[in-house]
C-alpha positions in Angstrom: 0.0 0.0 0.0 2.8 2.4 0.8 4.2 1.8 -2.7 0.9 2.7 -4.3 0.7 5.9 -2.3 4.3 6.8 -3.2 3.6 6.2 -7.0 0.5 8.3 -6.8 2.3 11.1 -5.0 5.2 11.1 -7.5 2.8 11.1 -10.4 0.9 14.0 -8.9 4.1 16.0 -8.4 5.2 15.2 -11.9 1.9 16.5 -13.3 2.1 19.6 -11.2 5.6 20.3 -12.4 4.7 19.8 -16.0 1.6 22.1 -15.7 3.7 24.8 -13.9 6.4 24.8 -16.5 4.1 25.3 -19.5 5.4 28.3 -21.4 1.9 29.2 -22.6 0.5 29.4 -19.1 2.4 32.7 -18.3 2.1 34.3 -21.7 -1.7 34.1 -21.6 -1.7 36.5 -18.6 -0.5 39.4 -20.7 -2.6 38.9 -23.8 -5.5 41.2 -24.6 -7.9 38.3 -24.5 -7.9 38.3 -20.7 -8.8 42.0 -20.7 -11.9 41.3 -22.8 -10.3 42.4 -26.1 -9.8 40.2 -29.1 -6.7 40.4 -31.2 -7.1 40.4 -35.0 -4.8 37.6 -36.2 -4.8 38.9 -39.8 -3.3 42.3 -39.2 -2.2 42.3 -35.6 -4.5 45.0 -34.3 -6.5 45.1 -31.1 -9.2 47.5 -30.1 -6.6 49.5 -28.1 -4.0 49.5 -30.9 -5.5 50.2 -34.3 -2.2 50.6 -36.1 -2.0 48.1 -39.0 0.9 45.7 -38.9 2.2 44.7 -42.4 1.7 41.1 -43.2 2.0 38.8 -46.1 2.1 40.5 -49.5 2.3 43.9 -47.8 5.9 43.3 -47.0 6.9 43.2 -50.7 5.3 46.1 -52.6 6.5 44.6 -56.0 4.5 41.4 -55.5 1.0 41.5 -57.2 -1.0 38.7 -55.6 -4.3 39.2 -57.4 -6.0 39.8 -54.0 -7.3 43.4 -53.8 -8.4 45.1 -50.6 -10.6 47.9 -51.9 -9.5 50.4 -49.2 -5.8 49.7 -49.8 -6.2 49.9 -53.6 -8.1 53.2 -53.3 -5.4 54.6 -51.0 -2.7 53.6 -53.5 -4.7 55.2 -56.4 -5.0 58.4 -54.4 -1.3 58.3 -53.6 -0.5 57.9 -57.3 -2.8 60.8 -58.2 -1.0 63.0 -55.6 2.4 62.1 -57.1 1.1 63.0 -60.6 -0.3 66.4 -59.5 3.1 67.3 -58.1 4.7 67.3 -61.6 4.8 70.8 -63.0 2.0 71.8 -65.5 -0.3 69.0 -64.3 -3.6 70.5 -63.1 -5.5 67.4 -62.1 -5.0 63.6 -62.0 -7.2 60.6 -61.6 -6.1 57.0 -61.2 -7.8 53.7 -61.5 -6.1 50.4 -60.6 -7.1 47.1 -62.2 -5.0 44.2 -61.2 -1.4 45.0 -62.0 -2.4 48.0 -64.3 -2.6 51.6 -63.1 -4.4 54.0 -65.5 -3.5 57.7 -64.9 -5.6 60.4 -66.5 -4.2 63.9 -66.6 -5.5 67.4 -67.1 -2.6 69.7 -68.1 -2.5 73.4 -67.5 -3.3 75.9 -70.3 0.4 76.8 -70.7 1.1 73.5 -72.4 1.1 74.3 -76.1 2.9 71.6 -78.0 2.5 67.8 -78.3 6.2 67.3 -77.5 5.8 69.2 -74.2 2.6 67.2 -73.3 4.5 63.9 -74.2 7.4 64.9 -71.9 5.0 65.7 -69.0 3.2 62.4 -69.5 6.5 60.5 -69.4 7.7 62.4 -66.3 4.4 61.5 -64.6 4.7 57.9 -65.6 8.3 57.7 -64.3 7.4 59.3 -60.9 4.3 57.2 -60.4 6.2 54.0 -61.4 8.9 54.9 -58.9 6.3 55.4 -56.2 4.4 52.2 -56.9 6.8 49.8 -58.8 4.3 46.9 -58.5 2.0 48.4 -61.2 2.4 48.8 -64.9 1.6 52.5 -65.2 -0.2 54.0 -68.3 -0.7 57.7 -68.6 -2.9 59.8 -70.9 -3.7 63.5 -71.1 -6.7 63.0 -73.4 -9.8 64.7 -71.9 -12.0 61.8 -72.9 -9.8 59.2 -71.2 -9.4 61.5 -68.2 -13.2 61.8 -67.7 -13.6 58.0 -68.3 -11.0 57.2 -65.6 -12.6 59.7 -63.2 -16.0 58.2 -63.8 -14.7 54.7 -63.2 -12.8 55.8 -60.0 -15.9 57.6 -58.7 -18.0 54.5 -59.3 -15.6 52.2 -57.5 -15.4 54.6 -54.6 -19.2 54.5 -54.3 -19.1 50.7 -54.1 -19.6 49.6 -57.7 -17.5 46.5 -58.4 -14.7 47.0 -60.9 -16.1 44.0 -63.0 -19.0 46.3 -63.9 -16.5 48.5 -65.8 -14.9 45.6 -67.6 -15.8 46.9 -71.1 -14.6 50.4 -70.2 -11.3 48.9 -68.8 -10.8 47.0 -72.1 -11.3 50.2 -74.0 -8.8 52.0 -71.9 -6.3 49.2 -72.6 -6.8 49.7 -76.3 -6.7 53.5 -76.3 -3.8 54.2 -73.9 -0.2 54.0 -74.9 1.9 51.2 -73.3 
């Protein structure tokens, strides 16, 4: 009988030691789950900390994964438009992103008189936008019809219309814009 009690006691002590040495037991005390907050495993945010942590394809801006988060795509399109407007003699810019293609429509100032000057401005915009967002193939046009089409598509996407509804218009932009 003494041997059975001794085995049970040793087994109990061993189980207590194993449970006490569990590394997850101490780390759970500091996690937000015990405070009643849930951590978002996708982007590493909690209700107290709303800063987005870069994950997955965000770490390599040159990688086009085919997965589009509408808010991120719109932020990138707005960023590209801001870069384009900073080029001298560009009055307005509008950008639409479709997969790996970025379509930039420009309105140039009235001081641009020649085609050569307009071509030089378009090329400068293309280079600067390409430097800013190297993961996209950038196409630039200063044609007023193309600008208004890009702006209409961008406004529609911002209001919640899926880009697939503009597939015919996107194909036409592909055909009309220079590579």
